[in-house]
C-alpha positions, 0 to 999 in steps of 0.5 A: 498506056506503057513507057514504050508506047509513050516514048513511040506516041512521044516520037510521032509527035516530034516528028509531026512537029518538025515537018511545020506543017500544022497549024498554030492551034495544032502545034500547041495542042501538040506541044500539050500532048507531048509534054503530058507524055514526057511526063507520064516517062519521067514518073514512070522512070522514076518509080521503076528508079525507086523500086530498085533502090527499095531492092537493092537496100534489101527492103522487103516490103511492097511498093507503094509508088512515089507517095508513099516513100516521100518523093 
């Protein structure tokens, strides 16, 4: 999934949780799903930030992801 899709799905989960009509098990499952999406979004933002930093630093190398860069 892409960042925008994850954010849209996360917003839907938040709306559902705010309604408060779910069982405890459903709330926990939605919470876990939301946390997974939030983590995925955070990682996507970190990747984008690192890619921009590489460009800003004038490094002309292929972007390999956070693991290859050491983050």
